[in-house]
N, C-alpha and C positions, 0 to 999 in steps of 0.2 A: 763491505770491504772485499777486495779481491785477494785471493791467495794463490801463490805459485805452486804448480804441480811439480813434485820432485820424486814421487814414487814411480819406479820403472814401469810397472804395469799400466798405471794411469797415463804416463807420458806416452807410452807406446800406443795406447788406444787413441789418444788425442792426435798423435802424429798420423796414424792410419786414416782418421777422418779428415785431417788437413790435406793429405795427399789425394785422397779420393775426391774431395770437393773440388780441388784445383785441376785434376786430370779428367774429370767427367766431361765428355763432349769435346775433348781436345784432340789435336792431330799429332801423334808421335813421329819423330824423325831422328835419324842419327846425325849429329853435328859435332864439329870440333869447337870446343869452348876454351877460352883463354882467360887467364888471371895473371896478376903481376909476376908470379914465380913460375909459370908454366902453362901448358895446354894439355888437353885430353879429349878423347872422343866419347860422347855420352848420348843417351837417348834423352831428347828434350820434348816437351809437350807444348804445343803452340795453340793459343786461343786468340784468333784474329779479331773477334768482336771486342775483346777486352784489351787487346794489344799486350799480351802477356805470354812469355815463354817461361817454362819451369823446368828445373832439373833436380831430381831427388836421388841421392846416393847415400843410403844409411851405412854402407860398409867402408866408406872412404877414410873415415877417422875412427879413432878408438873410443871417443867419449861423447860424440854428438852426431845428430842427424844433419847431413850436409844438404841444404836447400838453397838453390841459386835461382835467380830470376833476372829478366830483362824485358824491355818494352819493344825491342826491334824485331821485325819480321825475319825469322830464321830461314825462310824457304830458299832463298837464293844466296844466303850469306856464306862466305868461305869459312869464317870463324866468328863466333859470338863472344862478346865481352860481357862478363857478369856485372850487372848494375847494382845488384842488391842480394845479400844473403840474409835469410831468416832461419838461423840454426837453433836447434834445441838440444840441450844436454840429455843423454840417455836417462840419467837418474841423478839424484842428489842436488846439492846446491853448487852451482857454477855460474857466478854472475859475470864471468868473462865471456860467456856465450850470450849473444845479444838477444836471442829469442827465448820466449818462455810461454808455456800454456798457463792460463789463469782461470780460476773457477770463482764464480760469484756465489752468493748465499743461496741461490735457487738451483745450483748445480750446473748452470750454463758454462760452457768453456769458450774462452776468448784467446786470441793470439796477441801476445804482448811483445814489445821490442824496447830495448834500452835506449835506442837512438844512436848507438855506437856504430856508425857506418864507416867501414875502412875502405881500402882501395890503394893505399900506398901513394896517394897524390898529395901535393902541397895544398893546404887549406881544407882538406877533407878530414872530418873528425866529428865527434859527438857534439861538442859545444857549438861549432859552426853550423852543423845540421839543425840543431834545435833552434838556433837563431833564425834559420832560413825557413823552417817548416811552418806552413800556414795553420796556425791555431789548432794543433792536434789535441786529441783527448789524452791527457796525462793524468794517471791515477795512482794513488799509493797502493803498493802491493806488499802483503805480509808474507814473510818467508819462515820456514820451520825453525830457523835459528834465532828468531825473535827480531830480526832486522826488518825495517820497512824501507822500500825504495820506490821511486817514481818510475813508472813505465808508460810508454805509448801503447794505446790499445788500438790494434789494427782492425779487428773485426771479430764477429762471433761465429764459431763453427756451426755450419748447418743453416745459417740465415740466408735469405734470398739475396742479400747484398754482399755476401762474403767474398766471392771471387772479384767483384768490382772493387771492394775495399782493399784487397791485396794488390790488385792492378794499379789502383790509384797511389798506394804507398810506394810501390816499385817505381812508378813514373815520377813521383816526387823525388825519390833518392837519385834517379838517373838525371833529372833536371839539376839537382843540387850539385852533383859531381861534374856535370858539364859546365855549369856556371863557375864553379870553383876552379876548374882547370884553366878557364879563360879569364880568370881574374874578375869575374862578375859576382856581385853579392846581392842578396835580396833580403836583408835583415828587416823584419817588420818594424815600422815606426811605433813609437809609444806616445801616450798622451793624446791630446786633442787632435793632433795632426793625423792620427790613424782613423779617418772617418770616411763618410760616403763621398766627400768632395775631393779626395785624393785622386791622383791621376789614374785613369783606366789604362792599365798596361796589358802586355801580352798575357794570355791565359797561363796561369800556373796551376798544376794539378793539386787539388785539395783532397786530402784523404779523409780527414775527420775534423770537420769544422765544429767548433763549440766545445763545451765541457759536458761531462756527464756525471751524475751522482749515482754511485753503485749502491747507495742505501735505499734507492727507490726501486720500483719494479723493473724487471729486466726488459719489459716492453719499451720503456722510455730509453733505456740504454741503446737498444737496437735502433730505435728511431733516430737517435743522434748519430749513430755510426753509419746510418744509411745516407746521410746528407751528402757527403763528399762524392760517393759513387754516382748519385743521381745528377749532381752538377757536372761530373766528368762525362757522363753519357749525353747530357744536354749539350755540352760543348761540342762533342763530335757531331751531333745532329745539326747544330747551327753551322758548323764549318762545312758539312756536307751540302748545305743549302747555298753555298757560295759566299757566305758572310764570314767576317772575322769574329772570334770569340775573345772578349776581353773582360777583365774584372779588377777589383781592388779588394782590400781586406773587409769591406762592408757589403758591397754589391756582389751578389752571387754570380751573376753573369750578365754581360751586355753584348748584344749583337750589333756590329758596326760594319758599314759597307766598306768596300775597298777604297772609296773616295773619302772615308773618314766620317760619314754621317752616322750618328748614334740612332740606330733603328729601334731597338727594344731593350729595356731593362727587365730582367727576370728576378723574381724572388721565389726560391724553392722551399717547399715544406714537405716533410715526410710523414705527416699525420693530417687527418681531416677533422680534428676536434676544433672547437670554436676558438680556442686560444691560438691555434696555428693559423686559422683563417683570418681572424682579426689582426694577428701579427703581420700576415702578408699584406693586408690592406694598408695598415699603418706604415710599414716599411716602404712599400711602393710609393705611397703618397709623399712620404718624407723625402725619399731619395730622388724621386722623379719630378716633384713639384717645387721643392725648396732649395735644391742645390745647384751646383754649377753644371751638372750633367742634365741636359734637357732632351729626353728621347721622344721619338714620335709615338711610341707605344709603351705601355706598362703591362706586364704579364705575371700572373700568379701561376706557379707550377705546383700542382697538387696531385696526390694519389687518387685513384678512382674511389668513388663512394661519396657519402655525405648526402645532405638534403637534395631532393630532385630539382629544386629551383635555385640551387646555389650558383650555378654558372650564370643563369639569367640575372641574378641579383648583382653579381660581380661585374658583369658586362654593363649593367645599368649605371654603375658609378664610373664607368670608363676603363675598366680593366679587362684585358684579354685573359683567357683561361686555357692553360695547357694541362692536360691530364696525362698521367702515366700509369702503366701497369707492368708487372714483371712477366717476361716470357723467357724461359730458359735462364732465369736468374739475372736478367738484364732489363733495365727500364726501357719501355717502348712508349713513345709519346704520341698523343693525338692533339690536334688543335694548334700545332706549332706553325704551320704555314700561315694561318691567319694572324697569329701573334707576330710573325715576321713581316706581315704585309705582303705576302707572296701568294695569297689565295686568289684564284681566278685570273 
Protein backbone atom coordinates (compact mmCIF):
# COMPACT_ATOMS: atom_id res chain seq x y z
CA UNK A 1 0.00 0.00 0.00
CA UNK A 2 1.15 3.54 -0.73
CA UNK A 3 1.10 6.21 1.96
CA UNK A 4 1.02 9.98 1.51
CA UNK A 5 3.95 12.00 2.83
CA UNK A 6 2.78 14.85 5.08
CA UNK A 7 5.79 15.49 7.33
CA UNK A 8 7.42 18.81 6.38
CA UNK A 9 10.98 17.42 6.41
CA UNK A 10 10.08 14.38 4.31
CA UNK A 11 8.11 16.45 1.81
CA UNK A 12 10.96 18.96 1.51
CA UNK A 13 13.49 16.19 0.81
CA UNK A 14 11.23 14.60 -1.80
CA UNK A 15 10.63 17.98 -3.45
CA UNK A 16 14.38 18.64 -3.66
CA UNK A 17 14.87 15.28 -5.42
CA UNK A 18 11.91 16.00 -7.70
CA UNK A 19 13.36 19.35 -8.82
CA UNK A 20 16.90 18.03 -9.15
CA UNK A 21 15.79 15.13 -11.33
CA UNK A 22 13.83 17.37 -13.69
CA UNK A 23 16.40 20.18 -13.88
CA UNK A 24 19.48 18.02 -14.44
CA UNK A 25 20.76 18.53 -17.99
CA UNK A 26 18.13 21.16 -18.81
CA UNK A 27 18.62 24.64 -20.28
CA UNK A 28 17.45 27.51 -18.01
CA UNK A 29 16.05 30.70 -19.53
CA UNK A 30 14.01 33.71 -18.39
CA UNK A 31 10.52 33.69 -19.87
CA UNK A 32 7.15 35.31 -19.33
CA UNK A 33 4.62 32.72 -18.21
CA UNK A 34 0.87 33.20 -18.30
CA UNK A 35 -2.11 31.68 -16.52
CA UNK A 36 -5.82 32.59 -16.47
CA UNK A 37 -5.46 35.32 -13.83
CA UNK A 38 -2.15 36.90 -14.82
CA UNK A 39 1.44 36.62 -16.03
CA UNK A 40 4.92 36.82 -14.58
CA UNK A 41 8.57 36.43 -15.54
CA UNK A 42 10.31 33.32 -14.25
CA UNK A 43 13.27 31.06 -14.85
CA UNK A 44 12.11 27.98 -16.74
CA UNK A 45 14.06 24.84 -17.52
CA UNK A 46 13.73 23.30 -20.99
CA UNK A 47 14.45 19.67 -21.88
CA UNK A 48 14.16 19.45 -25.70
CA UNK A 49 14.57 15.67 -25.85
CA UNK A 50 11.55 15.14 -23.61
CA UNK A 51 9.65 18.21 -24.87
CA UNK A 52 9.21 19.49 -21.33
CA UNK A 53 9.68 22.87 -19.70
CA UNK A 54 9.48 23.25 -15.94
CA UNK A 55 9.02 26.15 -13.54
CA UNK A 56 9.58 25.82 -9.79
CA UNK A 57 8.76 28.60 -7.31
CA UNK A 58 8.50 27.43 -3.68
CA UNK A 59 7.97 30.97 -2.40
CA UNK A 60 4.99 32.01 -4.53
CA UNK A 61 2.32 30.58 -2.24
CA UNK A 62 2.15 30.19 1.52
CA UNK A 63 1.16 26.52 1.69
CA UNK A 64 2.53 24.64 -1.31
CA UNK A 65 5.37 24.20 -3.78
CA UNK A 66 4.32 25.76 -7.10
CA UNK A 67 5.46 23.49 -9.97
CA UNK A 68 4.36 24.31 -13.52
CA UNK A 69 4.98 22.49 -16.78
CA UNK A 70 4.35 22.62 -20.52
CA UNK A 71 5.37 20.73 -23.68
CA UNK A 72 6.04 23.72 -25.97
CA UNK A 73 9.53 24.88 -26.92
CA UNK A 74 10.06 28.13 -24.98
CA UNK A 75 13.14 29.23 -26.94
CA UNK A 76 11.39 31.72 -29.22
CA UNK A 77 8.07 32.00 -27.39
CA UNK A 78 6.95 35.46 -26.30
CA UNK A 79 4.82 33.98 -23.52
CA UNK A 80 4.36 30.43 -22.23
CA UNK A 81 1.03 28.99 -21.15
CA UNK A 82 1.00 26.58 -18.24
CA UNK A 83 -0.34 23.21 -19.36
CA UNK A 84 -0.08 21.37 -16.08
CA UNK A 85 0.67 21.97 -12.41
CA UNK A 86 1.95 19.28 -10.04
CA UNK A 87 1.96 21.11 -6.72
CA UNK A 88 2.75 19.71 -3.28
CA UNK A 89 1.59 20.92 0.14
CA UNK A 90 4.49 21.96 2.36
CA UNK A 91 3.17 19.77 5.15
CA UNK A 92 0.06 18.22 6.58
CA UNK A 93 -3.07 16.96 4.85
CA UNK A 94 -4.33 19.18 2.05
CA UNK A 95 -6.18 17.15 -0.54
CA UNK A 96 -7.13 20.30 -2.42
CA UNK A 97 -3.53 20.34 -3.65
CA UNK A 98 -3.39 17.87 -6.56
CA UNK A 99 0.16 16.60 -6.14
CA UNK A 100 1.47 14.41 -3.33
CA UNK A 101 4.59 12.38 -2.70
CA UNK A 102 3.91 8.71 -1.98
CA UNK A 103 6.01 6.09 -0.23
CA UNK A 104 5.73 2.34 -0.69
CA UNK A 105 6.58 -0.37 1.82
CA UNK A 106 10.18 -0.49 0.56
CA UNK A 107 10.72 3.23 1.13
CA UNK A 108 10.65 4.22 -2.56
CA UNK A 109 9.11 7.62 -3.28
CA UNK A 110 6.62 8.26 -6.09
CA UNK A 111 4.87 11.32 -7.46
CA UNK A 112 1.10 11.10 -7.22
CA UNK A 113 -1.63 13.30 -8.63
CA UNK A 114 -5.35 13.46 -7.92
CA UNK A 115 -6.23 14.03 -11.59
CA UNK A 116 -7.71 17.40 -10.76
CA UNK A 117 -6.41 19.49 -13.68
CA UNK A 118 -7.70 23.05 -13.73
CA UNK A 119 -7.25 25.89 -16.14
CA UNK A 120 -10.51 27.81 -16.07
CA UNK A 121 -11.79 26.36 -19.33
CA UNK A 122 -15.16 24.79 -20.06
CA UNK A 123 -15.01 21.00 -20.04
CA UNK A 124 -11.72 20.92 -18.11
CA UNK A 125 -11.86 19.14 -14.77
CA UNK A 126 -11.03 15.96 -12.89
CA UNK A 127 -13.94 13.82 -14.08
CA UNK A 128 -13.45 14.70 -17.74
CA UNK A 129 -9.69 14.20 -17.53
CA UNK A 130 -9.92 10.77 -15.92
CA UNK A 131 -12.38 9.73 -18.65
CA UNK A 132 -9.92 10.95 -21.27
CA UNK A 133 -6.68 9.67 -19.74
CA UNK A 134 -5.39 6.46 -21.31
CA UNK A 135 -5.36 3.63 -18.74
CA UNK A 136 -3.37 5.37 -16.02
CA UNK A 137 -2.03 3.63 -12.94
CA UNK A 138 -4.52 4.49 -10.20
CA UNK A 139 -3.75 3.23 -6.73
CA UNK A 140 -5.31 3.58 -3.27
CA UNK A 141 -3.32 5.86 -0.97
CA UNK A 142 -3.49 5.87 2.82
CA UNK A 143 -3.46 9.23 4.63
CA UNK A 144 -2.55 9.89 8.29
CA UNK A 145 -6.17 10.81 9.12
CA UNK A 146 -7.31 7.29 8.24
CA UNK A 147 -8.81 8.13 4.85
CA UNK A 148 -7.92 6.27 1.67
CA UNK A 149 -8.12 8.00 -1.70
CA UNK A 150 -7.28 6.95 -5.24
CA UNK A 151 -4.35 8.71 -6.88
CA UNK A 152 -2.66 8.62 -10.26
CA UNK A 153 0.95 7.47 -9.96
CA UNK A 154 3.13 9.48 -12.35
CA UNK A 155 6.55 8.00 -11.69
CA UNK A 156 9.20 6.98 -9.18
CA UNK A 157 11.81 9.50 -8.04
CA UNK A 158 15.30 8.52 -9.13
CA UNK A 159 14.23 5.96 -11.73
CA UNK A 160 15.66 6.01 -15.26
CA UNK A 161 12.22 6.70 -16.69
CA UNK A 162 11.19 9.43 -14.25
CA UNK A 163 11.68 12.49 -16.48
CA UNK A 164 9.95 10.79 -19.39
CA UNK A 165 7.07 9.80 -17.10
CA UNK A 166 6.53 13.42 -16.08
CA UNK A 167 6.89 14.60 -19.70
CA UNK A 168 4.31 12.07 -20.89
CA UNK A 169 1.87 13.08 -18.14
CA UNK A 170 2.26 16.78 -18.99
CA UNK A 171 1.77 16.02 -22.68
CA UNK A 172 -1.39 14.09 -21.84
CA UNK A 173 -2.80 17.00 -19.82
CA UNK A 174 -1.93 19.46 -22.61
CA UNK A 175 -3.66 17.27 -25.20
CA UNK A 176 -6.72 16.94 -22.99
CA UNK A 177 -7.04 20.70 -22.50
CA UNK A 178 -6.55 21.36 -26.20
CA UNK A 179 -9.25 18.85 -27.15
CA UNK A 180 -11.63 20.09 -24.45
CA UNK A 181 -11.19 23.69 -25.62
CA UNK A 182 -12.18 22.71 -29.18
CA UNK A 183 -15.03 20.46 -28.15
CA UNK A 184 -13.23 17.22 -28.92
CA UNK A 185 -13.47 14.29 -26.53
CA UNK A 186 -11.62 11.01 -26.34
CA UNK A 187 -13.42 9.02 -23.72
CA UNK A 188 -12.19 5.48 -23.79
CA UNK A 189 -14.81 2.95 -24.92
CA UNK A 190 -15.82 0.13 -22.62
CA UNK A 191 -16.69 -3.51 -23.15
CA UNK A 192 -15.78 -5.58 -26.17
CA UNK A 193 -15.52 -2.58 -28.49
CA UNK A 194 -12.32 -1.46 -26.71
CA UNK A 195 -10.08 -3.95 -28.52
CA UNK A 196 -7.31 -4.31 -31.07
CA UNK A 197 -9.71 -3.92 -34.01
CA UNK A 198 -10.77 -0.40 -33.03
CA UNK A 199 -9.69 2.42 -35.33
CA UNK A 200 -6.03 3.36 -35.32
CA UNK A 201 -6.18 7.05 -34.53
CA UNK A 202 -3.71 9.86 -34.12
CA UNK A 203 -1.10 9.18 -31.48
CA UNK A 204 -2.17 10.12 -27.97
CA UNK A 205 0.48 10.31 -25.25
CA UNK A 206 0.19 7.51 -22.78
CA UNK A 207 1.77 8.14 -19.42
CA UNK A 208 1.19 4.96 -17.50
CA UNK A 209 -0.40 2.08 -19.33
CA UNK A 210 -1.73 -0.77 -17.26
CA UNK A 211 -2.24 -1.27 -13.56
CA UNK A 212 0.28 -1.97 -10.84
CA UNK A 213 0.08 -3.83 -7.57
CA UNK A 214 2.04 -2.12 -4.83
CA UNK A 215 1.85 -5.27 -2.71
CA UNK A 216 4.42 -6.72 -5.10
CA UNK A 217 8.08 -5.84 -5.40
CA UNK A 218 9.00 -2.31 -6.38
CA UNK A 219 10.83 -3.70 -9.42
CA UNK A 220 7.49 -4.63 -10.97
CA UNK A 221 6.00 -1.24 -10.18
CA UNK A 222 8.86 0.51 -11.96
CA UNK A 223 8.54 -1.78 -14.99
CA UNK A 224 4.86 -0.84 -15.34
CA UNK A 225 5.58 2.85 -14.94
CA UNK A 226 8.27 2.75 -17.61
CA UNK A 227 5.94 1.54 -20.37
CA UNK A 228 4.35 4.86 -21.35
CA UNK A 229 7.62 6.81 -21.64
CA UNK A 230 9.14 4.08 -23.86
CA UNK A 231 6.11 4.20 -26.17
CA UNK A 232 6.34 8.01 -26.15
CA UNK A 233 10.01 7.90 -27.20
CA UNK A 234 9.27 5.27 -29.85
CA UNK A 235 6.58 7.50 -31.31
CA UNK A 236 9.10 10.33 -31.68
CA UNK A 237 11.59 8.00 -33.37
CA UNK A 238 8.93 6.72 -35.80
CA UNK A 239 7.85 10.24 -36.72
CA UNK A 240 11.48 11.28 -37.18
CA UNK A 241 11.74 8.56 -39.83
CA UNK A 242 9.02 10.24 -41.90
CA UNK A 243 6.14 7.96 -40.90
CA UNK A 244 2.99 8.64 -38.90
CA UNK A 245 2.59 7.16 -35.41
CA UNK A 246 -0.89 5.88 -34.60
CA UNK A 247 -2.40 3.68 -31.91
CA UNK A 248 -5.54 2.49 -30.20
CA UNK A 249 -6.21 1.31 -26.67
CA UNK A 250 -4.70 -2.15 -27.33
CA UNK A 251 -1.97 -1.64 -29.92
CA UNK A 252 1.01 0.13 -28.40
CA UNK A 253 2.06 1.83 -31.62
CA UNK A 254 1.63 1.52 -35.36
CA UNK A 255 3.79 3.09 -38.07
CA UNK A 256 1.73 4.27 -41.04
CA UNK A 257 2.91 5.86 -44.27
CA UNK A 258 1.61 9.23 -45.40
CA UNK A 259 -0.38 7.32 -48.01
CA UNK A 260 -2.14 5.29 -45.30
CA UNK A 261 -0.27 1.98 -45.57
CA UNK A 262 0.10 0.18 -42.25
CA UNK A 263 3.83 -0.51 -42.18
CA UNK A 264 4.55 -1.93 -38.70
CA UNK A 265 2.75 -2.78 -35.47
CA UNK A 266 4.89 -2.59 -32.34
CA UNK A 267 4.43 -4.30 -28.99
CA UNK A 268 6.52 -2.72 -26.23
CA UNK A 269 7.79 -4.61 -23.20
CA UNK A 270 9.82 -3.17 -20.35
CA UNK A 271 11.23 -6.42 -19.00
CA UNK A 272 13.12 -9.28 -20.61
CA UNK A 273 11.63 -12.16 -18.58
CA UNK A 274 9.92 -14.99 -20.40
CA UNK A 275 6.42 -13.83 -19.49
CA UNK A 276 7.13 -10.53 -21.24
CA UNK A 277 8.68 -12.21 -24.29
CA UNK A 278 5.86 -14.73 -24.66
CA UNK A 279 3.37 -11.93 -24.14
CA UNK A 280 4.91 -9.92 -26.97
CA UNK A 281 4.78 -12.92 -29.30
CA UNK A 282 1.16 -13.70 -28.48
CA UNK A 283 -0.05 -10.11 -28.70
CA UNK A 284 1.71 -9.44 -32.01
CA UNK A 285 0.36 -12.62 -33.57
CA UNK A 286 -3.13 -11.90 -32.28
CA UNK A 287 -3.18 -8.24 -33.27
CA UNK A 288 -1.35 -8.62 -36.57
CA UNK A 289 -2.66 -11.93 -37.88
CA UNK A 290 -6.30 -12.13 -36.79
CA UNK A 291 -7.68 -8.59 -36.79
CA UNK A 292 -8.71 -5.97 -39.29
CA UNK A 293 -5.30 -4.27 -39.17
CA UNK A 294 -2.87 -6.12 -41.45
CA UNK A 295 0.65 -4.66 -41.23
CA UNK A 296 3.61 -5.48 -43.42
CA UNK A 297 5.74 -6.13 -40.34
CA UNK A 298 5.38 -7.00 -36.65
CA UNK A 299 7.99 -5.84 -34.16
CA UNK A 300 8.73 -6.69 -30.54
CA UNK A 301 10.31 -3.78 -28.67
CA UNK A 302 12.44 -5.10 -25.81
CA UNK A 303 15.05 -3.79 -23.38
CA UNK A 304 18.65 -4.91 -23.87
CA UNK A 305 19.64 -8.28 -22.44
CA UNK A 306 18.21 -11.76 -22.34
CA UNK A 307 19.38 -14.96 -24.03
CA UNK A 308 21.96 -14.45 -26.77
CA UNK A 309 19.82 -16.27 -29.35
CA UNK A 310 16.56 -14.50 -28.49
CA UNK A 311 16.58 -12.08 -31.43
CA UNK A 312 17.32 -14.89 -33.89
CA UNK A 313 14.48 -17.00 -32.50
CA UNK A 314 12.00 -14.13 -32.76
CA UNK A 315 13.08 -13.37 -36.31
CA UNK A 316 12.67 -17.05 -37.18
CA UNK A 317 8.94 -16.80 -36.45
CA UNK A 318 8.58 -13.64 -38.49
CA UNK A 319 9.01 -10.90 -35.89
CA UNK A 320 11.35 -7.94 -36.11
CA UNK A 321 13.18 -7.02 -32.91
CA UNK A 322 13.79 -3.48 -31.73
CA UNK A 323 16.03 -3.12 -28.68
CA UNK A 324 16.42 -0.12 -26.42
CA UNK A 325 18.75 1.04 -23.68
CA UNK A 326 18.72 4.21 -21.61
CA UNK A 327 21.13 7.05 -22.32
CA UNK A 328 20.80 10.14 -20.12
CA UNK A 329 17.51 8.76 -18.83
CA UNK A 330 15.98 8.40 -22.30
CA UNK A 331 15.33 5.24 -24.37
CA UNK A 332 17.60 4.88 -27.41
CA UNK A 333 16.49 2.33 -30.01
CA UNK A 334 18.43 -0.06 -32.24
CA UNK A 335 16.94 -2.15 -35.05
CA UNK A 336 14.17 0.36 -35.73
CA UNK A 337 15.09 1.03 -39.37
CA UNK A 338 14.80 -2.66 -40.19
CA UNK A 339 11.48 -2.94 -38.37
CA UNK A 340 10.19 0.01 -40.43
CA UNK A 341 11.42 -1.54 -43.67
CA UNK A 342 13.86 1.33 -44.21
CA UNK A 343 17.16 -0.50 -43.94
CA UNK A 344 19.40 -0.37 -46.97
